[in-house]
C-alpha positions in Angstrom: -157.7 -49.3 99.6 -160.7 -49.9 97.0 -161.7 -53.7 96.1 -159.8 -55.5 92.9 -160.2 -58.4 91.1 -157.1 -60.1 89.7 -158.4 -62.9 88.3 -157.8 -61.9 84.5 -155.4 -59.4 84.0 -154.6 -57.8 80.5 -151.8 -56.3 79.6 -152.5 -54.3 76.2 -149.6 -54.6 73.4 -150.5 -51.7 71.0 -148.8 -53.8 68.1 -150.1 -57.1 68.7 -153.9 -55.3 69.2 -153.5 -54.4 65.3 -155.8 -54.0 63.5 -158.7 -53.5 66.2 -156.2 -51.1 68.4 -156.6 -51.2 72.2 -159.3 -49.2 72.9 -161.7 -51.9 70.8 -159.7 -54.8 72.3 -159.9 -53.3 75.8 -163.7 -53.0 75.2 -164.4 -56.5 73.9 -162.0 -58.2 76.3 -163.6 -56.4 79.3 -167.0 -57.6 77.8 -165.6 -61.1 77.9 -164.6 -60.8 81.6 -161.2 -59.0 81.9 -161.4 -57.4 85.1 -157.9 -55.2 85.0 -156.6 -53.3 82.0 -153.0 -52.4 81.9 -151.6 -49.9 79.4 -148.1 -51.0 78.9 -146.7 -48.6 75.9 -143.0 -48.2 76.1 -142.8 -46.1 73.1 -145.8 -43.6 73.5 -144.8 -40.2 75.4 -146.8 -39.4 78.2 -149.4 -37.0 76.7 -149.9 -40.1 74.5 -150.7 -42.4 77.2 -152.7 -39.5 78.5 -154.8 -39.7 75.5 -154.7 -43.4 75.2 -155.7 -43.3 79.0 -158.5 -41.0 79.0 -160.2 -43.4 75.6 -159.5 -46.3 77.9 -161.2 -44.8 81.1 -164.5 -43.9 79.0 -164.5 -47.5 77.7 -164.2 -49.0 81.1 -166.8 -46.6 82.5 -169.4 -49.0 84.7 -168.0 -52.5 83.6 -165.9 -52.9 87.2 -162.9 -53.6 85.2 -159.7 -51.6 86.9 -157.2 -49.3 84.6 -153.7 -49.5 85.6 -150.9 -47.8 83.7 -147.6 -49.2 83.7 -144.4 -47.4 84.6 -145.8 -43.8 84.6 -147.1 -41.9 87.1 -147.8 -38.9 85.4 -149.9 -40.2 82.8 -151.6 -42.3 85.6 -152.6 -39.8 87.7 -153.8 -37.1 84.5 -155.9 -39.7 83.4 -157.4 -40.4 86.9 -156.4 -44.0 86.7 -157.0 -46.9 89.1 -153.4 -47.8 90.0 -150.1 -48.0 88.7 -147.8 -50.9 87.9 -143.8 -50.6 88.1 -141.2 -52.9 87.5 -137.9 -53.6 89.3 -135.9 -50.6 88.9 -138.3 -48.3 87.5 -139.1 -46.1 90.4 -138.9 -45.8 93.9 -141.6 -47.6 96.0 -141.7 -45.0 98.0 -141.7 -42.0 95.6 -143.8 -43.7 93.7 -146.8 -44.3 96.3 -146.0 -40.4 98.1 -146.6 -39.3 94.3 -150.1 -41.5 93.8 -151.3 -41.2 97.2 -153.1 -44.5 99.1 -156.4 -44.2 97.0 -154.6 -45.5 93.6 -153.2 -48.9 93.4 -149.7 -49.5 93.1 -148.4 -52.9 91.6 -144.8 -54.2 91.4 -143.3 -56.8 89.3 -141.0 -59.5 90.9 -139.3 -62.6 89.7 -137.6 -63.7 93.0 -138.1 -64.9 96.5 -135.6 -61.9 97.3 -137.3 -59.6 95.6 -140.4 -60.6 97.3 -139.0 -60.5 100.6 -137.2 -57.3 99.9 -140.4 -55.2 99.0 -142.3 -53.2 101.8 -146.1 -54.6 101.9 -147.2 -51.8 103.4 -146.7 -49.7 99.7 -147.7 -51.9 97.3 -151.1 -53.7 96.7 -150.6 -56.4 94.6 -147.2 -58.4 92.5 -147.2 -59.4 89.3 -144.7 -62.7 89.5 -142.6 -63.8 86.7 -142.1 -64.6 84.0 -143.7 -68.1 84.6 -142.8 -68.9 81.0 -140.8 -67.6 78.1 -142.7 -64.9 75.9 -141.7 -63.5 72.8 -144.0 -60.2 74.0 -141.0 -59.1 75.8 -137.9 -60.7 74.5 -135.9 -59.1 76.8 -137.6 -60.6 80.1 -135.4 -62.2 82.6 -135.4 -66.2 82.3 -138.7 -68.0 83.1 -139.6 -69.0 86.8 -141.8 -71.6 86.0 -144.4 -72.8 88.4 -141.9 -73.9 90.9 -140.7 -70.5 90.4 -144.3 -69.2 90.7 -145.2 -70.8 94.0 -142.2 -70.2 96.0 -142.2 -66.3 95.0 -145.8 -66.0 96.2 -144.8 -67.6 98.9 -142.7 -65.3 100.1 -144.9 -62.5 100.0 -148.4 -62.1 101.6 -149.9 -59.8 99.0 -152.1 -61.1 96.0 -150.2 -62.2 92.9 -150.7 -62.4 89.5 -148.9 -64.6 87.2 -147.6 -63.2 84.2 -145.5 -64.4 81.4 -146.1 -66.7 78.6 -149.6 -67.7 80.3 -151.7 -70.0 77.9 -155.1 -71.1 79.1 -153.7 -74.7 79.6 -151.6 -73.4 82.3 -154.1 -71.6 84.1 -155.4 -74.5 86.7 -152.1 -75.3 87.9 -151.0 -71.4 88.4 -154.0 -70.7 90.6 -153.7 -73.9 92.4 -150.2 -72.7 93.2 -152.1 -69.5 94.9 -151.3 -66.8 92.4 -155.2 -64.9 92.4 -155.3 -64.5 88.6 -153.1 -64.4 85.4 -151.9 -61.8 83.3 -152.5 -61.9 79.7 -151.0 -60.0 76.5 -151.4 -62.2 73.3 -153.8 -64.4 74.5 -156.1 -61.7 74.2 -154.4 -59.2 72.0 -154.6 -59.4 68.3 -156.6 -62.5 68.3 -159.8 -62.5 65.9 -162.2 -62.1 68.5 -160.7 -60.7 71.6 -164.2 -61.1 73.6 -164.2 -64.5 72.9 -160.8 -65.0 73.7 -161.6 -63.4 77.1 -164.7 -65.4 77.8 -163.0 -68.5 77.1 -160.0 -67.7 79.9 -163.1 -66.4 82.3 -164.5 -69.9 82.1 -161.2 -71.7 82.2 -160.5 -69.3 85.4 -164.1 -70.3 86.9 -163.6 -73.7 86.7 -160.3 -73.7 88.3 -161.5 -71.6 91.3 -164.0 -74.3 92.1 
């Protein structure tokens, strides 16, 4: 499997990314140090995700950042993205892995020890754990698990984990200390006046916390 770096994982939100838009937001964020970029657009069609994804792939080319598509295997395959990320109940893990093959990354959202223990680690490359804190970017999310919950879930799986849900720069040190390999952010980059500066600031804090 290809190597990947979860340390600064940007989840693109089309609404929050205005007025720059997701393409320019991603371009600037990667320039600032984002290592993974997930296209998450729940209202788009597969065709629209493919169109956006191809533009993102062009922007990310040569940067080393990985392009992940949320919950749309067909779009991810058409784009030849680096991977797919799915939530609990979105798709069957085995079916998703069979569709994308062994060369694409497969990420899974989990939020409890039970979900961590139930997954087949041979099918999944990494897990997104959360929501750690309450977040307005996903108002229907389950209750936040907090830092102690994050640590418990990470300990229940041997897979690399990225923490998601209301993550701000002041949380980074505590999150990484609890075993996460990185932080996934939405509003901390999307919609910021300068996504490059926002990403660079987060990147610097991640580097300090990993020393």
